[in-house]
Steps between C-alpha positions, in 0.01 A plus 500: 500500500304283740213656682465483875230268619259534789293252687122550469264353749162520329167335549323352201197278477534124507403498133762750406762307692402180321513672163843641578627157613366342179668776301827436685481128432409540134730784397766557765617147604301534821672825599222697674717812531568501125128462429414785735769724342362420153144569611603837640690586181204395287275719705732797469524455121123471467443819700754684281321380183162612636642842593647543153173388344303758702747770390454400136119508537529846653685604184222358280618147431247221463517144371305437186185294551510137403342363184155494670537856624549393858757615757815293487594294801829680545322833522253370753782348707720805502220741571308298759729558793567842646831598649379417848273212422532161661448177314319228687495139392288194556589132483398481135723796408819321598714348228632172641834370380 
């Protein structure tokens, strides 16, 4: 069953728009709407994963330390953003396609 679509009129930074256009060109045959839909889906999935991780941690789960006894990158990544946190990015943070 196809989902209904809605038009979103959002404001993003010039940098974010450039990143999205580059993503559209590289992975979606230049289709900006497809790139935006994929970015929203990716964000939704990432938030779900973080919520599930927090629930697991509340139940006592933890990743084993790496061979040097340090925190693993995945643990840092999943635990470093709260449910209401906002990620900010700089020019050097953008992955160019």
